[in-house]
mmCIF file of the N, C-alpha and C atoms, coordinates in Angstrom:
data_MODEL
# 
_entry.id   MODEL 
# 
loop_
_atom_site.group_PDB 
_atom_site.id 
_atom_site.type_symbol 
_atom_site.label_atom_id 
_atom_site.label_alt_id 
_atom_site.label_comp_id 
_atom_site.label_asym_id 
_atom_site.label_entity_id 
_atom_site.label_seq_id 
_atom_site.pdbx_PDB_ins_code 
_atom_site.Cartn_x 
_atom_site.Cartn_y 
_atom_site.Cartn_z 
_atom_site.occupancy 
_atom_site.B_iso_or_equiv 
_atom_site.pdbx_formal_charge 
_atom_site.auth_seq_id 
_atom_site.auth_comp_id 
_atom_site.auth_asym_id 
_atom_site.auth_atom_id 
_atom_site.pdbx_PDB_model_num 
ATOM 1   N N  . MET A 1 1  ? -97.216  -31.131 -33.768 1.00 0.00 ? 1  MET A N  1 
ATOM 2   C CA . MET A 1 1  ? -95.996  -31.803 -34.181 1.00 0.00 ? 1  MET A CA 1 
ATOM 3   C C  . MET A 1 1  ? -96.309  -33.277 -34.356 1.00 0.00 ? 1  MET A C  1 
ATOM 4   N N  . LYS A 1 2  ? -95.724  -33.861 -35.343 1.00 0.00 ? 2  LYS A N  1 
ATOM 5   C CA . LYS A 1 2  ? -95.876  -35.287 -35.577 1.00 0.00 ? 2  LYS A CA 1 
ATOM 6   C C  . LYS A 1 2  ? -94.616  -35.994 -35.123 1.00 0.00 ? 2  LYS A C  1 
ATOM 7   N N  . THR A 1 3  ? -94.801  -37.190 -34.575 1.00 0.00 ? 3  THR A N  1 
ATOM 8   C CA . THR A 1 3  ? -93.672  -38.006 -34.160 1.00 0.00 ? 3  THR A CA 1 
ATOM 9   C C  . THR A 1 3  ? -94.052  -39.463 -34.306 1.00 0.00 ? 3  THR A C  1 
ATOM 10  N N  . ALA A 1 4  ? -93.094  -40.311 -34.370 1.00 0.00 ? 4  ALA A N  1 
ATOM 11  C CA . ALA A 1 4  ? -93.338  -41.756 -34.449 1.00 0.00 ? 4  ALA A CA 1 
ATOM 12  C C  . ALA A 1 4  ? -92.746  -42.413 -33.214 1.00 0.00 ? 4  ALA A C  1 
ATOM 13  N N  . VAL A 1 5  ? -93.518  -43.291 -32.624 1.00 0.00 ? 5  VAL A N  1 
ATOM 14  C CA . VAL A 1 5  ? -93.045  -44.028 -31.457 1.00 0.00 ? 5  VAL A CA 1 
ATOM 15  C C  . VAL A 1 5  ? -93.430  -45.498 -31.624 1.00 0.00 ? 5  VAL A C  1 
ATOM 16  N N  . SER A 1 6  ? -92.705  -46.365 -30.962 1.00 0.00 ? 6  SER A N  1 
ATOM 17  C CA . SER A 1 6  ? -93.024  -47.786 -30.953 1.00 0.00 ? 6  SER A CA 1 
ATOM 18  C C  . SER A 1 6  ? -93.619  -48.134 -29.600 1.00 0.00 ? 6  SER A C  1 
ATOM 19  N N  . ILE A 1 7  ? -94.750  -48.818 -29.628 1.00 0.00 ? 7  ILE A N  1 
ATOM 20  C CA . ILE A 1 7  ? -95.387  -49.267 -28.389 1.00 0.00 ? 7  ILE A CA 1 
ATOM 21  C C  . ILE A 1 7  ? -95.772  -50.729 -28.559 1.00 0.00 ? 7  ILE A C  1 
ATOM 22  N N  . PRO A 1 8  ? -95.861  -51.465 -27.463 1.00 0.00 ? 8  PRO A N  1 
ATOM 23  C CA . PRO A 1 8  ? -96.247  -52.872 -27.546 1.00 0.00 ? 8  PRO A CA 1 
ATOM 24  C C  . PRO A 1 8  ? -97.648  -53.028 -28.156 1.00 0.00 ? 8  PRO A C  1 
ATOM 25  N N  . ASP A 1 9  ? -97.855  -54.134 -28.865 1.00 0.00 ? 9  ASP A N  1 
ATOM 26  C CA . ASP A 1 9  ? -99.139  -54.378 -29.527 1.00 0.00 ? 9  ASP A CA 1 
ATOM 27  C C  . ASP A 1 9  ? -100.317 -54.341 -28.563 1.00 0.00 ? 9  ASP A C  1 
ATOM 28  N N  . ASP A 1 10 ? -100.160 -54.934 -27.372 1.00 0.00 ? 10 ASP A N  1 
ATOM 29  C CA . ASP A 1 10 ? -101.283 -54.970 -26.437 1.00 0.00 ? 10 ASP A CA 1 
ATOM 30  C C  . ASP A 1 10 ? -101.646 -53.571 -25.946 1.00 0.00 ? 10 ASP A C  1 
ATOM 31  N N  . VAL A 1 11 ? -100.661 -52.710 -25.748 1.00 0.00 ? 11 VAL A N  1 
ATOM 32  C CA . VAL A 1 11 ? -100.928 -51.335 -25.331 1.00 0.00 ? 11 VAL A CA 1 
ATOM 33  C C  . VAL A 1 11 ? -101.650 -50.590 -26.454 1.00 0.00 ? 11 VAL A C  1 
ATOM 34  N N  . PHE A 1 12 ? -101.227 -50.822 -27.667 1.00 0.00 ? 12 PHE A N  1 
ATOM 35  C CA . PHE A 1 12 ? -101.865 -50.190 -28.816 1.00 0.00 ? 12 PHE A CA 1 
ATOM 36  C C  . PHE A 1 12 ? -103.333 -50.602 -28.903 1.00 0.00 ? 12 PHE A C  1 
ATOM 37  N N  . ARG A 1 13 ? -103.616 -51.899 -28.769 1.00 0.00 ? 13 ARG A N  1 
ATOM 38  C CA . ARG A 1 13 ? -105.005 -52.372 -28.848 1.00 0.00 ? 13 ARG A CA 1 
ATOM 39  C C  . ARG A 1 13 ? -105.859 -51.776 -27.735 1.00 0.00 ? 13 ARG A C  1 
ATOM 40  N N  . LYS A 1 14 ? -105.310 -51.712 -26.531 1.00 0.00 ? 14 LYS A N  1 
ATOM 41  C CA . LYS A 1 14 ? -106.054 -51.121 -25.410 1.00 0.00 ? 14 LYS A CA 1 
ATOM 42  C C  . LYS A 1 14 ? -106.317 -49.643 -25.659 1.00 0.00 ? 14 LYS A C  1 
ATOM 43  N N  . ALA A 1 15 ? -105.333 -48.946 -26.207 1.00 0.00 ? 15 ALA A N  1 
ATOM 44  C CA . ALA A 1 15 ? -105.499 -47.521 -26.518 1.00 0.00 ? 15 ALA A CA 1 
ATOM 45  C C  . ALA A 1 15 ? -106.554 -47.333 -27.596 1.00 0.00 ? 15 ALA A C  1 
ATOM 46  N N  . GLU A 1 16 ? -106.553 -48.197 -28.597 1.00 0.00 ? 16 GLU A N  1 
ATOM 47  C CA . GLU A 1 16 ? -107.557 -48.128 -29.662 1.00 0.00 ? 16 GLU A CA 1 
ATOM 48  C C  . GLU A 1 16 ? -108.960 -48.273 -29.082 1.00 0.00 ? 16 GLU A C  1 
ATOM 49  N N  . ARG A 1 17 ? -109.139 -49.270 -28.214 1.00 0.00 ? 17 ARG A N  1 
ATOM 50  C CA . ARG A 1 17 ? -110.455 -49.492 -27.606 1.00 0.00 ? 17 ARG A CA 1 
ATOM 51  C C  . ARG A 1 17 ? -110.876 -48.309 -26.752 1.00 0.00 ? 17 ARG A C  1 
ATOM 52  N N  . LEU A 1 18 ? -109.937 -47.784 -25.969 1.00 0.00 ? 18 LEU A N  1 
ATOM 53  C CA . LEU A 1 18 ? -110.253 -46.647 -25.107 1.00 0.00 ? 18 LEU A CA 1 
ATOM 54  C C  . LEU A 1 18 ? -110.602 -45.413 -25.926 1.00 0.00 ? 18 LEU A C  1 
ATOM 55  N N  . ALA A 1 19 ? -109.839 -45.141 -26.960 1.00 0.00 ? 19 ALA A N  1 
ATOM 56  C CA . ALA A 1 19 ? -110.116 -43.988 -27.812 1.00 0.00 ? 19 ALA A CA 1 
ATOM 57  C C  . ALA A 1 19 ? -111.499 -44.115 -28.438 1.00 0.00 ? 19 ALA A C  1 
ATOM 58  N N  . HIS A 1 20 ? -111.830 -45.300 -28.909 1.00 0.00 ? 20 HIS A N  1 
ATOM 59  C CA . HIS A 1 20 ? -113.141 -45.529 -29.513 1.00 0.00 ? 20 HIS A CA 1 
ATOM 60  C C  . HIS A 1 20 ? -114.250 -45.312 -28.481 1.00 0.00 ? 20 HIS A C  1 
ATOM 61  N N  . ARG A 1 21 ? -114.053 -45.876 -27.290 1.00 0.00 ? 21 ARG A N  1 
ATOM 62  C CA . ARG A 1 21 ? -115.055 -45.758 -26.227 1.00 0.00 ? 21 ARG A CA 1 
ATOM 63  C C  . ARG A 1 21 ? -115.232 -44.296 -25.796 1.00 0.00 ? 21 ARG A C  1 
ATOM 64  N N  . MET A 1 22 ? -114.143 -43.531 -25.795 1.00 0.00 ? 22 MET A N  1 
ATOM 65  C CA . MET A 1 22 ? -114.200 -42.125 -25.385 1.00 0.00 ? 22 MET A CA 1 
ATOM 66  C C  . MET A 1 22 ? -114.544 -41.194 -26.548 1.00 0.00 ? 22 MET A C  1 
ATOM 67  N N  . LYS A 1 23 ? -114.699 -41.782 -27.736 1.00 0.00 ? 23 LYS A N  1 
ATOM 68  C CA . LYS A 1 23 ? -115.003 -41.005 -28.939 1.00 0.00 ? 23 LYS A CA 1 
ATOM 69  C C  . LYS A 1 23 ? -113.946 -39.925 -29.197 1.00 0.00 ? 23 LYS A C  1 
ATOM 70  N N  . LYS A 1 24 ? -112.687 -40.352 -29.069 1.00 0.00 ? 24 LYS A N  1 
ATOM 71  C CA . LYS A 1 24 ? -111.545 -39.479 -29.327 1.00 0.00 ? 24 LYS A CA 1 
ATOM 72  C C  . LYS A 1 24 ? -110.680 -40.131 -30.388 1.00 0.00 ? 24 LYS A C  1 
ATOM 73  N N  . SER A 1 25 ? -109.908 -39.324 -31.046 1.00 0.00 ? 25 SER A N  1 
ATOM 74  C CA . SER A 1 25 ? -108.939 -39.896 -31.987 1.00 0.00 ? 25 SER A CA 1 
ATOM 75  C C  . SER A 1 25 ? -107.794 -40.503 -31.191 1.00 0.00 ? 25 SER A C  1 
ATOM 76  N N  . ARG A 1 26 ? -107.088 -41.420 -31.833 1.00 0.00 ? 26 ARG A N  1 
ATOM 77  C CA . ARG A 1 26 ? -105.926 -42.022 -31.190 1.00 0.00 ? 26 ARG A CA 1 
ATOM 78  C C  . ARG A 1 26 ? -104.904 -40.945 -30.856 1.00 0.00 ? 26 ARG A C  1 
ATOM 79  N N  . SER A 1 27 ? -104.703 -40.001 -31.763 1.00 0.00 ? 27 SER A N  1 
ATOM 80  C CA . SER A 1 27 ? -103.739 -38.918 -31.527 1.00 0.00 ? 27 SER A CA 1 
ATOM 81  C C  . SER A 1 27 ? -104.126 -38.105 -30.300 1.00 0.00 ? 27 SER A C  1 
ATOM 82  N N  . GLU A 1 28 ? -105.411 -37.802 -30.162 1.00 0.00 ? 28 GLU A N  1 
ATOM 83  C CA . GLU A 1 28 ? -105.868 -37.023 -29.009 1.00 0.00 ? 28 GLU A CA 1 
ATOM 84  C C  . GLU A 1 28 ? -105.663 -37.809 -27.714 1.00 0.00 ? 28 GLU A C  1 
ATOM 85  N N  . LEU A 1 29 ? -105.961 -39.105 -27.758 1.00 0.00 ? 29 LEU A N  1 
ATOM 86  C CA . LEU A 1 29 ? -105.766 -39.944 -26.578 1.00 0.00 ? 29 LEU A CA 1 
ATOM 87  C C  . LEU A 1 29 ? -104.301 -39.974 -26.171 1.00 0.00 ? 29 LEU A C  1 
ATOM 88  N N  . PHE A 1 30 ? -103.402 -40.213 -27.141 1.00 0.00 ? 30 PHE A N  1 
ATOM 89  C CA . PHE A 1 30 ? -101.973 -40.264 -26.830 1.00 0.00 ? 30 PHE A CA 1 
ATOM 90  C C  . PHE A 1 30 ? -101.464 -38.914 -26.339 1.00 0.00 ? 30 PHE A C  1 
ATOM 91  N N  . SER A 1 31 ? -101.930 -37.843 -26.952 1.00 0.00 ? 31 SER A N  1 
ATOM 92  C CA . SER A 1 31 ? -101.509 -36.507 -26.545 1.00 0.00 ? 31 SER A CA 1 
ATOM 93  C C  . SER A 1 31 ? -101.953 -36.215 -25.110 1.00 0.00 ? 31 SER A C  1 
ATOM 94  N N  . ASN A 1 32 ? -103.206 -36.546 -24.800 1.00 0.00 ? 32 ASN A N  1 
ATOM 95  C CA . ASN A 1 32 ? -103.708 -36.334 -23.435 1.00 0.00 ? 32 ASN A CA 1 
ATOM 96  C C  . ASN A 1 32 ? -102.947 -37.182 -22.423 1.00 0.00 ? 32 ASN A C  1 
ATOM 97  N N  . ALA A 1 33 ? -102.671 -38.422 -22.793 1.00 0.00 ? 33 ALA A N  1 
ATOM 98  C CA . ALA A 1 33 ? -101.953 -39.319 -21.880 1.00 0.00 ? 33 ALA A CA 1 
ATOM 99  C C  . ALA A 1 33 ? -100.539 -38.812 -21.606 1.00 0.00 ? 33 ALA A C  1 
ATOM 100 N N  . LEU A 1 34 ? -99.870  -38.372 -22.653 1.00 0.00 ? 34 LEU A N  1 
ATOM 101 C CA . LEU A 1 34 ? -98.511  -37.869 -22.479 1.00 0.00 ? 34 LEU A CA 1 
ATOM 102 C C  . LEU A 1 34 ? -98.495  -36.575 -21.668 1.00 0.00 ? 34 LEU A C  1 
ATOM 103 N N  . ALA A 1 35 ? -99.458  -35.701 -21.921 1.00 0.00 ? 35 ALA A N  1 
ATOM 104 C CA . ALA A 1 35 ? -99.546  -34.450 -21.149 1.00 0.00 ? 35 ALA A CA 1 
ATOM 105 C C  . ALA A 1 35 ? -99.759  -34.741 -19.663 1.00 0.00 ? 35 ALA A C  1 
ATOM 106 N N  . GLU A 1 36 ? -100.622 -35.709 -19.368 1.00 0.00 ? 36 GLU A N  1 
ATOM 107 C CA . GLU A 1 36 ? -100.869 -36.071 -17.966 1.00 0.00 ? 36 GLU A CA 1 
ATOM 108 C C  . GLU A 1 36 ? -99.625  -36.682 -17.333 1.00 0.00 ? 36 GLU A C  1 
ATOM 109 N N  . TYR A 1 37 ? -98.939  -37.529 -18.065 1.00 0.00 ? 37 TYR A N  1 
ATOM 110 C CA . TYR A 1 37 ? -97.724  -38.153 -17.546 1.00 0.00 ? 37 TYR A CA 1 
ATOM 111 C C  . TYR A 1 37 ? -96.670  -37.097 -17.228 1.00 0.00 ? 37 TYR A C  1 
ATOM 112 N N  . VAL A 1 38 ? -96.467  -36.178 -18.152 1.00 0.00 ? 38 VAL A N  1 
ATOM 113 C CA . VAL A 1 38 ? -95.473  -35.114 -17.949 1.00 0.00 ? 38 VAL A CA 1 
ATOM 114 C C  . VAL A 1 38 ? -95.860  -34.259 -16.746 1.00 0.00 ? 38 VAL A C  1 
ATOM 115 N N  . ALA A 1 39 ? -97.144  -33.920 -16.633 1.00 0.00 ? 39 ALA A N  1 
ATOM 116 C CA . ALA A 1 39 ? -97.599  -33.090 -15.512 1.00 0.00 ? 39 ALA A CA 1 
ATOM 117 C C  . ALA A 1 39 ? -97.375  -33.787 -14.176 1.00 0.00 ? 39 ALA A C  1 
ATOM 118 N N  . ARG A 1 40 ? -97.572  -35.090 -14.152 1.00 0.00 ? 40 ARG A N  1 
ATOM 119 C CA . ARG A 1 40 ? -97.403  -35.832 -12.898 1.00 0.00 ? 40 ARG A CA 1 
ATOM 120 C C  . ARG A 1 40 ? -95.945  -36.040 -12.515 1.00 0.00 ? 40 ARG A C  1 
ATOM 121 N N  . HIS A 1 41 ? -95.058  -36.027 -13.485 1.00 0.00 ? 41 HIS A N  1 
ATOM 122 C CA . HIS A 1 41 ? -93.665  -36.362 -13.211 1.00 0.00 ? 41 HIS A CA 1 
ATOM 123 C C  . HIS A 1 41 ? -92.682  -35.208 -13.331 1.00 0.00 ? 41 HIS A C  1 
ATOM 124 N N  . ALA A 1 42 ? -93.117  -34.069 -13.796 1.00 0.00 ? 42 ALA A N  1 
ATOM 125 C CA . ALA A 1 42 ? -92.220  -32.917 -13.905 1.00 0.00 ? 42 ALA A CA 1 
ATOM 126 C C  . ALA A 1 42 ? -92.006  -32.337 -12.506 1.00 0.00 ? 42 ALA A C  1 
ATOM 127 N N  . PRO A 1 43 ? -90.768  -32.269 -12.029 1.00 0.00 ? 43 PRO A N  1 
ATOM 128 C CA . PRO A 1 43 ? -90.509  -31.802 -10.658 1.00 0.00 ? 43 PRO A CA 1 
ATOM 129 C C  . PRO A 1 43 ? -91.103  -30.430 -10.355 1.00 0.00 ? 43 PRO A C  1 
ATOM 130 N N  . ASP A 1 44 ? -91.048  -29.512 -11.310 1.00 0.00 ? 44 ASP A N  1 
ATOM 131 C CA . ASP A 1 44 ? -91.595  -28.178 -11.060 1.00 0.00 ? 44 ASP A CA 1 
ATOM 132 C C  . ASP A 1 44 ? -93.090  -28.226 -10.821 1.00 0.00 ? 44 ASP A C  1 
ATOM 133 N N  . HIS A 1 45 ? -93.790  -29.053 -11.590 1.00 0.00 ? 45 HIS A N  1 
ATOM 134 C CA . HIS A 1 45 ? -95.232  -29.141 -11.428 1.00 0.00 ? 45 HIS A CA 1 
ATOM 135 C C  . HIS A 1 45 ? -95.600  -29.790 -10.101 1.00 0.00 ? 45 HIS A C  1 
ATOM 136 N N  . VAL A 1 46 ? -94.850  -30.795 -9.708  1.00 0.00 ? 46 VAL A N  1 
ATOM 137 C CA . VAL A 1 46 ? -95.107  -31.458 -8.426  1.00 0.00 ? 46 VAL A CA 1 
ATOM 138 C C  . VAL A 1 46 ? -94.891  -30.476 -7.290  1.00 0.00 ? 46 VAL A C  1 
ATOM 139 N N  . THR A 1 47 ? -93.806  -29.726 -7.347  1.00 0.00 ? 47 THR A N  1 
ATOM 140 C CA . THR A 1 47 ? -93.522  -28.735 -6.304  1.00 0.00 ? 47 THR A CA 1 
ATOM 141 C C  . THR A 1 47 ? -94.597  -27.657 -6.271  1.00 0.00 ? 47 THR A C  1 
ATOM 142 N N  . GLU A 1 48 ? -95.006  -27.186 -7.432  1.00 0.00 ? 48 GLU A N  1 
ATOM 143 C CA . GLU A 1 48 ? -96.062  -26.166 -7.492  1.00 0.00 ? 48 GLU A CA 1 
ATOM 144 C C  . GLU A 1 48 ? -97.354  -26.691 -6.882  1.00 0.00 ? 48 GLU A C  1 
ATOM 145 N N  . ALA A 1 49 ? -97.705  -27.931 -7.185  1.00 0.00 ? 49 ALA A N  1 
ATOM 146 C CA . ALA A 1 49 ? -98.933  -28.519 -6.646  1.00 0.00 ? 49 ALA A CA 1 
ATOM 147 C C  . ALA A 1 49 ? -98.848  -28.645 -5.127  1.00 0.00 ? 49 ALA A C  1 
ATOM 148 N N  . MET A 1 50 ? -97.694  -29.076 -4.622  1.00 0.00 ? 50 MET A N  1 
ATOM 149 C CA . MET A 1 50 ? -97.528  -29.202 -3.171  1.00 0.00 ? 50 MET A CA 1 
ATOM 150 C C  . MET A 1 50 ? -97.565  -27.836 -2.497  1.00 0.00 ? 50 MET A C  1 
ATOM 151 N N  . ASP A 1 51 ? -96.938  -26.844 -3.115  1.00 0.00 ? 51 ASP A N  1 
ATOM 152 C CA . ASP A 1 51 ? -96.967  -25.489 -2.564  1.00 0.00 ? 51 ASP A CA 1 
ATOM 153 C C  . ASP A 1 51 ? -98.397  -24.958 -2.492  1.00 0.00 ? 51 ASP A C  1 
ATOM 154 N N  . LYS A 1 52 ? -99.174  -25.245 -3.530  1.00 0.00 ? 52 LYS A N  1 
ATOM 155 C CA . LYS A 1 52 ? -100.566 -24.786 -3.569  1.00 0.00 ? 52 LYS A CA 1 
ATOM 156 C C  . LYS A 1 52 ? -101.371 -25.418 -2.442  1.00 0.00 ? 52 LYS A C  1 
ATOM 157 N N  . VAL A 1 53 ? -101.184 -26.719 -2.238  1.00 0.00 ? 53 VAL A N  1 
ATOM 158 C CA . VAL A 1 53 ? -101.902 -27.409 -1.163  1.00 0.00 ? 53 VAL A CA 1 
ATOM 159 C C  . VAL A 1 53 ? -101.504 -26.841 0.192   1.00 0.00 ? 53 VAL A C  1 
ATOM 160 N N  . CYS A 1 54 ? -100.206 -26.642 0.398   1.00 0.00 ? 54 CYS A N  1 
ATOM 161 C CA . CYS A 1 54 ? -99.735  -26.095 1.675   1.00 0.00 ? 54 CYS A CA 1 
ATOM 162 C C  . CYS A 1 54 ? -100.309 -24.703 1.915   1.00 0.00 ? 54 CYS A C  1 
ATOM 163 N N  . ALA A 1 55 ? -100.396 -23.904 0.882   1.00 0.00 ? 55 ALA A N  1 
ATOM 164 C CA . ALA A 1 55 ? -100.948 -22.551 1.021   1.00 0.00 ? 55 ALA A CA 1 
ATOM 165 C C  . ALA A 1 55 ? -102.430 -22.607 1.377   1.00 0.00 ? 55 ALA A C  1 
ATOM 166 N N  . GLU A 1 56 ? -103.146 -23.549 0.782   1.00 0.00 ? 56 GLU A N  1 
ATOM 167 C CA . GLU A 1 56 ? -104.581 -23.670 1.059   1.00 0.00 ? 56 GLU A CA 1 
ATOM 168 C C  . GLU A 1 56 ? -104.838 -24.210 2.452   1.00 0.00 ? 56 GLU A C  1 
ATOM 169 N N  . VAL A 1 57 ? -104.025 -25.173 2.875   1.00 0.00 ? 57 VAL A N  1 
ATOM 170 C CA . VAL A 1 57 ? -104.216 -25.783 4.182   1.00 0.00 ? 57 VAL A CA 1 
ATOM 171 C C  . VAL A 1 57 ? -103.739 -24.865 5.283   1.00 0.00 ? 57 VAL A C  1 
ATOM 172 N N  . GLY A 1 58 ? -102.664 -24.170 5.029   1.00 0.00 ? 58 GLY A N  1 
ATOM 173 C CA . GLY A 1 58 ? -102.098 -23.296 6.037   1.00 0.00 ? 58 GLY A CA 1 
ATOM 174 C C  . GLY A 1 58 ? -101.070 -24.023 6.869   1.00 0.00 ? 58 GLY A C  1 
ATOM 175 N N  . LEU A 1 59 ? -100.301 -23.265 7.612   1.00 0.00 ? 59 LEU A N  1 
ATOM 176 C CA . LEU A 1 59 ? -99.234  -23.853 8.401   1.00 0.00 ? 59 LEU A CA 1 
ATOM 177 C C  . LEU A 1 59 ? -99.473  -23.733 9.897   1.00 0.00 ? 59 LEU A C  1 
ATOM 178 N N  . GLY A 1 60 ? -100.702 -23.429 10.276  1.00 0.00 ? 60 GLY A N  1 
ATOM 179 C CA . GLY A 1 60 ? -101.016 -23.297 11.693  1.00 0.00 ? 60 GLY A CA 1 
ATOM 180 C C  . GLY A 1 60 ? -100.841 -24.604 12.438  1.00 0.00 ? 60 GLY A C  1 
ATOM 181 N N  . ARG A 1 61 ? -100.535 -24.495 13.719  1.00 0.00 ? 61 ARG A N  1 
ATOM 182 C CA . ARG A 1 61 ? -100.304 -25.680 14.541  1.00 0.00 ? 61 ARG A CA 1 
ATOM 183 C C  . ARG A 1 61 ? -101.645 -26.246 14.999  1.00 0.00 ? 61 ARG A C  1 
ATOM 184 N N  . ASP A 1 62 ? -101.792 -27.549 14.836  1.00 0.00 ? 62 ASP A N  1 
ATOM 185 C CA . ASP A 1 62 ? -102.989 -28.262 15.270  1.00 0.00 ? 62 ASP A CA 1 
ATOM 186 C C  . ASP A 1 62 ? -102.588 -29.135 16.451  1.00 0.00 ? 62 ASP A C  1 
ATOM 187 N N  . GLU A 1 63 ? -103.059 -28.800 17.624  1.00 0.00 ? 63 GLU A N  1 
ATOM 188 C CA . GLU A 1 63 ? -102.636 -29.484 18.847  1.00 0.00 ? 63 GLU A CA 1 
ATOM 189 C C  . GLU A 1 63 ? -102.957 -30.976 18.807  1.00 0.00 ? 63 GLU A C  1 
ATOM 190 N N  . PHE A 1 64 ? -104.142 -31.344 18.326  1.00 0.00 ? 64 PHE A N  1 
ATOM 191 C CA . PHE A 1 64 ? -104.512 -32.757 18.256  1.00 0.00 ? 64 PHE A CA 1 
ATOM 192 C C  . PHE A 1 64 ? -103.533 -33.529 17.380  1.00 0.00 ? 64 PHE A C  1 
ATOM 193 N N  . THR A 1 65 ? -103.233 -32.989 16.215  1.00 0.00 ? 65 THR A N  1 
ATOM 194 C CA . THR A 1 65 ? -102.316 -33.653 15.295  1.00 0.00 ? 65 THR A CA 1 
ATOM 195 C C  . THR A 1 65 ? -100.921 -33.758 15.894  1.00 0.00 ? 65 THR A C  1 
ATOM 196 N N  . SER A 1 66 ? -100.483 -32.730 16.581  1.00 0.00 ? 66 SER A N  1 
ATOM 197 C CA . SER A 1 66 ? -99.164  -32.749 17.205  1.00 0.00 ? 66 SER A CA 1 
ATOM 198 C C  . SER A 1 66 ? -99.073  -33.841 18.261  1.00 0.00 ? 66 SER A C  1 
ATOM 199 N N  . VAL A 1 67 ? -100.081 -33.937 19.104  1.00 0.00 ? 67 VAL A N  1 
ATOM 200 C CA . VAL A 1 67 ? -100.084 -34.943 20.170  1.00 0.00 ? 67 VAL A CA 1 
ATOM 201 C C  . VAL A 1 67 ? -100.166 -36.347 19.570  1.00 0.00 ? 67 VAL A C  1 
ATOM 202 N N  . ALA A 1 68 ? -101.052 -36.536 18.605  1.00 0.00 ? 68 ALA A N  1 
ATOM 203 C CA . ALA A 1 68 ? -101.204 -37.855 17.987  1.00 0.00 ? 68 ALA A CA 1 
ATOM 204 C C  . ALA A 1 68 ? -99.928  -38.272 17.272  1.00 0.00 ? 68 ALA A C  1 
ATOM 205 N N  . SER A 1 69 ? -99.305  -37.351 16.587  1.00 0.00 ? 69 SER A N  1 
ATOM 206 C CA . SER A 1 69 ? -98.058  -37.653 15.878  1.00 0.00 ? 69 SER A CA 1 
ATOM 207 C C  . SER A 1 69 ? -96.965  -38.050 16.852  1.00 0.00 ? 69 SER A C  1 
ATOM 208 N N  . ARG A 1 70 ? -96.863  -37.313 17.940  1.00 0.00 ? 70 ARG A N  1 
ATOM 209 C CA . ARG A 1 70 ? -95.842  -37.621 18.936  1.00 0.00 ? 70 ARG A CA 1 
ATOM 210 C C  . ARG A 1 70 ? -96.065  -39.018 19.509  1.00 0.00 ? 70 ARG A C  1 
ATOM 211 N N  . ARG A 1 71 ? -97.311  -39.379 19.807  1.00 0.00 ? 71 ARG A N  1 
ATOM 212 C CA . ARG A 1 71 ? -97.603  -40.717 20.348  1.00 0.00 ? 71 ARG A CA 1 
ATOM 213 C C  . ARG A 1 71 ? -97.205  -41.809 19.359  1.00 0.00 ? 71 ARG A C  1 
ATOM 214 N N  . VAL A 1 72 ? -97.501  -41.609 18.091  1.00 0.00 ? 72 VAL A N  1 
ATOM 215 C CA . VAL A 1 72 ? -97.139  -42.598 17.072  1.00 0.00 ? 72 VAL A CA 1 
ATOM 216 C C  . VAL A 1 72 ? -95.624  -42.724 16.974  1.00 0.00 ? 72 VAL A C  1 
ATOM 217 N N  . LEU A 1 73 ? -94.927  -41.589 16.927  1.00 0.00 ? 73 LEU A N  1 
ATOM 218 C CA . LEU A 1 73 ? -93.470  -41.610 16.821  1.00 0.00 ? 73 LEU A CA 1 
ATOM 219 C C  . LEU A 1 73 ? -92.806  -42.247 18.026  1.00 0.00 ? 73 LEU A C  1 
ATOM 220 N N  . GLU A 1 74 ? -93.384  -42.057 19.201  1.00 0.00 ? 74 GLU A N  1 
ATOM 221 C CA . GLU A 1 74 ? -92.812  -42.652 20.402  1.00 0.00 ? 74 GLU A CA 1 
ATOM 222 C C  . GLU A 1 74 ? -92.935  -44.182 20.384  1.00 0.00 ? 74 GLU A C  1 
ATOM 223 N N  . GLN A 1 75 ? -93.906  -44.705 19.645  1.00 0.00 ? 75 GLN A N  1 
ATOM 224 C CA . GLN A 1 75 ? -94.111  -46.143 19.586  1.00 0.00 ? 75 GLN A CA 1 
ATOM 225 C C  . GLN A 1 75 ? -93.310  -46.823 18.471  1.00 0.00 ? 75 GLN A C  1 
ATOM 226 N N  . VAL A 1 76 ? -92.746  -46.031 17.600  1.00 0.00 ? 76 VAL A N  1 
ATOM 227 C CA . VAL A 1 76 ? -91.976  -46.577 16.481  1.00 0.00 ? 76 VAL A CA 1 
ATOM 228 C C  . VAL A 1 76 ? -90.591  -46.962 16.946  1.00 0.00 ? 76 VAL A C  1 
ATOM 229 N N  . GLU A 1 77 ? -90.162  -48.176 16.581  1.00 0.00 ? 77 GLU A N  1 
ATOM 230 C CA . GLU A 1 77 ? -88.824  -48.599 16.944  1.00 0.00 ? 77 GLU A CA 1 
ATOM 231 C C  . GLU A 1 77 ? -87.837  -48.094 15.899  1.00 0.00 ? 77 GLU A C  1 
ATOM 232 N N  . TRP A 1 78 ? -86.899  -47.282 16.333  1.00 0.00 ? 78 TRP A N  1 
ATOM 233 C CA . TRP A 1 78 ? -85.933  -46.677 15.404  1.00 0.00 ? 78 TRP A CA 1 
ATOM 234 C C  . TRP A 1 78 ? -84.778  -47.571 15.335  1.00 0.00 ? 78 TRP A C  1 
# 
């Protein structure tokens, strides 16, 4: 799909240099940048990523972490 957007001149120049350095077209650079931005900010993707990490780490209780956390919380002024 083609679209037109307005961007500041300095951002355009930086994108041009980066695309040239990466040996990519400007369109490919902008497409990749937008895809990454959407992936980082879409709530569903963020939740999926967090769920994946939690599944990999597991939910088992770690006694050291529990004790250390409690000590830190006890020192915090609420």
